[in-house]
N, C-alpha and C positions, 0 to 999 in steps of 0.2 A: 543567358538563360541554361548555358551546358551545366552550370554547379548541380540542375536537377535532374541531371541524367547522371548523372555521378551515385553508385549503387550505395555508400557510406550517409549520404545527405538524405536519400530516400528513406533508407533505414529510423534516419533520427526522425524523419518529418512522421512517420507512420508510426513511430514509438510513441511519441508525444501526442499526435492526433487519436489514437488508441487508447493510449492509457488516459487521456482526457474523458472520455467517456462516462457517464456518471450514471452508472448502472442503478443503482441505491433510487435515484430521483425517479429513474425511467421506471422500476418496477414499484414502486409505490406510488407512484400516478397513474400506472394503464390498470394494476389490479386493487386499488383501493382507493383512488380518485383522491391521495394524500400529497403535499407540496412538501415532504421533510426540509426544505432549505425555510420550511418557515416554522418550525415547530420543533419542538425538543433541544438537543444541541444546533441545529440545524446542521449538521453536519453529513457529507450523502454516505454516510459508510454503512455497516453494518450496522455499531449500537443504535446506529438512531433510528435506523428502519424499523429495527425489533422495538425499540422503546415506541414510535410514531404509530407504528402499525397495530401494535399488540392495542391500542386506546380505540382502535374501528373493528378488527379483526384478528382476539386473540390467538386463534388456528391456523392463522395464514402468516400471522407475523414470522415466527421460527425458520418459517419453507423461506420466506424475502428474505431475510437476512443471510440464511443461508447462500440461496442462489446471491445476493450481494457480494459478498467474500468470495467464491466459487471464480463469477465471472471479471473482479478485482482481480483477483489472481492470476485467472487466467491470460488478462490483456494484456500485461507486457511479456507473459512466458509467449504468446502465439509471436509477437513478433521478434522474440528472441529465438523461439525454435526456426525461424525462415529464414534468420539470419546465420545461424549456425549452417544451415541444409545448403547455403548458396556459401561457404564458405567465408565466411566474413572472419577476419581474425578476433582474438579475446578483447584487445582493446575496444576493438568499437562493439562488441557485443555489452560490455561494461557500459561505455555511454548508451546504450539504447538501455538498458536497465535503469539509469539513472534519469533517461529522459522520458522514460513510460512512467515512474513517481512521482516525476514535475510536473508529468501530464495529469495526473488527477489529483496532483495539489493543487496545481495553480490551471483548474482544466480552461481550454479555450473557450468551451460553449459555455460557460457560468461564469462568464466577465473576469478569468482569473483565479476565480475562488474554486473550492471543492474539499474532497477529503483531506484525508489525512494522513494516508498514503502508508497504512500500516499491509493491506492486506496485497495492496500494487505490489510494496514492499518485499513483504512475505516470498511472492508470485516469483518475483527476477533475482533474489536472494539464495531462493534454491534452487534456481536453474543454472546459477552458475557455480552455489556451494553447495551441495545440496547433505551433506555430512556436517555443515556449521550452524545448517540451517536447521536439522533435525534438534539438534542440540539446544536452537536456539527456540523451538514449536515445542520441547522438553520443560522449558522454564515456564514459556508463555499459559502451559497447560497448568501446571502444580502453580501460580499466580493466580490465573483465573480460577482455578479452584475454591482459593484460600483464601482470597482474599477479595474477590470478586467485583475488586474495581477492572474496569477495560482499559484504560489509560495508563493504569500502573501495569498489568501485564503487561499491553504493550511496550515499553519502554524498560519493562526489566527483559524481555525477550530482548530487543533491539541492545541493550549492551550484553548480553549474555552471549550474542553473534560478533559483535564486533571483539571482546573476549578472545571468545574460541575460535576467530577467525584469525588471531595473531597467534593463536600458539597451534594453532593448526597448521598454518600457513605463515609461518614470519615472515618470508621473500617471497613476494608476487610482485615481480618486476615489470612485468607486460599492464599493470595497472598502478605504478609507479607508488608502489606503497601504501596501498588498501586506498587511495582518493577517491576513488568513486563509492568505497561503501562508509566511508565517513560524509560522504556528501549526500547520501543520501539518509546517513541520522540525522544532519543535522535538517534538512527539509522535516520529516516527520517529528523529530523535537520540535521545530520552529510551529509546524501546524500543531503541539498538545501543547504549545504556551497555555493556552486560557487553564487546558487542565491539570496543567501543575501548579498554574497557582491555587486551583483549588482543592491539589491535594494538600499544599504547602497551609491550609485553611482548614480543611479539614470539609470542605465541601462538598467534594465529589462525588456523585453516584454510585452506586451499587448495582452492578448487573444481576435482576431482579430471577 
């Protein structure tokens, strides 16, 4: 059991377990009494919170969606901040970032199901590369306002982040050639596969 006293292992477990907390599900259930896992897209993210809660309480829907985004983003940042203050190296911080996103997307509290990882991914990537994340957020905002399709805006912002990370940081030896960024991207794209299929078919819903 000595491995449980290893600081890296402790932070990795914390990142995964805290990352797995389904805030969208908890907020919708507590404030409106609805199970978003059984409604809409069945995702635990802010977009589904907005759609499902709007049917019950339109005035509360946007507030809960915003709260979901903030909490999902902060749960990864929280562990990273503590780890950074504890003096953990960059390689460990990147592993924490990956595990926080994995926890959200494959939550241990939801039989390893979960959300699409966008908000949590934004939080951890903004912590690690704030300048690159700022560029990606601009892309997300522009796409969100023009196409008004949440999944397309998220995937476009992810692609922007990847490209911008290579342009601004072409050599990042401590993270082995952008490997953690690619792992996060693969997880997010994997969780968006149903959305990608609907986008190709022209069936993806717009955000009202």
